[in-house]
N, C-alpha and C positions, 0 to 999 in steps of 0.2 A: 887469440882468445879474448883480447878485450873487443872484438869486434863481434861475439859471441856472446858476451856481456849485454853489451849496447843493444844489440839483437835481444836479448833476454829485457832486458830490462823497458825498451821499448813493447813488448807484445805483454808487458805486465801493466805498463802504464794505459795499452789501447785497451784492454781486458778488463781492467776496472773502469776506465771512462765509458765503455759499452755499457758495464755492468750498474752504472750509476745513471748513464744518461739513456742507453738504449741507441741501438744502431739504427741507421738513416731510415730503412725500410721495415724499422720491428714495429711489431705491435703496438709495445709499449711508447715507441716514439709516435707512434699515428694516433695513440689513446689522446697522449698527450696536447698533439694539435686539435683534434676534433672537439668542433664547436659545437656546445648543447643544442638541445632540440629547439629551442626557442631561440635562436640566433638565426638556424637554418630555416624558419620556418615551419618545421615538419613538428607538432606536436604530437606527443604521443597519446592512444587510446586513451581519454580519461575513464578510470572507476564506473561503473553504474551506481545512479543514485538509488540506495536504500526505496524500497518500498514503502512509505507511509500505509500504518497501520490503523486502526480501533479496535480495542478487541478484538485483532485477530486477524478481523476484514480490511482489505481493501475498499478502494473509495467504489469501484465496479463490481464489487459482491455486495454491496448494500442495496436494501429495496427496503420498501415503505408498504404496509397493510393499513386499515380502518379498525379499530375494536370496536365491536356492536354490541361485547357484550362481556359478563365472565360471570359462572353460576359455580357453587359449588359441587352439584349434579348435573348430567350432562342431561340437555333439554332433545326430548323429542322432537323428529323432525319434522314430528303435525302440529308441533307446541306455536298457538299465536305470534309470537313475537317472531318468527322467521315472517312471517304475511306481508308483513312489508320488504321482503331483500327477494321479492321475484325478481328472477331473473339474472341474480349475484348469484356467483360462486362461496358458498359459505365454508371458510375455513376453521378447523378445529386444532387447537394445539391445547398442554395443559402444562399450566404457571409449577414454579416451583413450588408454592403453596399450597397445589394440586385443586386449583382451580380450569375452571374446562373456559377458557379461551374463543369466543367463536370472531371470526376477523372477515373482514370481504379485500379483495382487490389483490395486486404488487404492483406497484407504480416505482419507477427507476425513479421518477423525482417527484422531493416532496412538495410542490405546488401541486400536480396532480392529485393524490393525497388531499391535499386541501382543497379538492374541489370535490372529489369524493365524500369528503366532512359533510359541505357544503349541500348538497344532493339527499346525502341520507337525513341529515336535518331536517328536510322539508318534507321526506317520508317519514318524522314522526323519531327518528332517534337521536335523544340528547345527550343521555352518556358515553358519546360514541370519544374517541381519540386517534390519532395516528401513533402507531406504533415498528419501528425499524426491525427489521430480519435481514441476516445476514444467507450466504448462497446456499450454504446448507438447511436451508430454512428451519432455522434455530434464532428466538428471540434473542436479538441484542439487549439486555437489562441494563439499559444503561440511562440517564436522563436525555431527552432528545436535544436538548441547546448544545450540550456535548457533541454527540453524533453530528448536528446539525452543525456547528461549529468545525468540525472536521471535513463535514462534505463539501461545505461551501464558501469555508475561511471569515463564517461572520457569525453574529449571535443569531436567530430568526425575530421577525419581528412583531 
């Protein structure tokens, strides 16, 4: 009987020890001895960084046009205003205020649009400027300095 009690006490001690510390080959014991990923040289795959956007557009989705005019009523294709734009594809969009805006070009870089402005000024268009558009062909109604800083990380010269 004493032997049975001894065996029972020994079994209880073994079970208590196993439940607290785990068995040598148990998952609990393996997890306890496992080194963190940084110590083994294996790093977990980092979370992808959120893509930066400006008014809902990524850098790759923004392009530039040169606006050559804006009028309250649409111009006829034969209007003399277009005579110095020969060879240019003129696009029309309507502003939120209802103006008919006429623009040329589709430039992925601001410097390309600046070159177009210089050329168009040589042709006699004075009141022109660069406007930014998104890949859905909608004009980005924001100040150009903010768009430029978003794209290039600095203010325009």
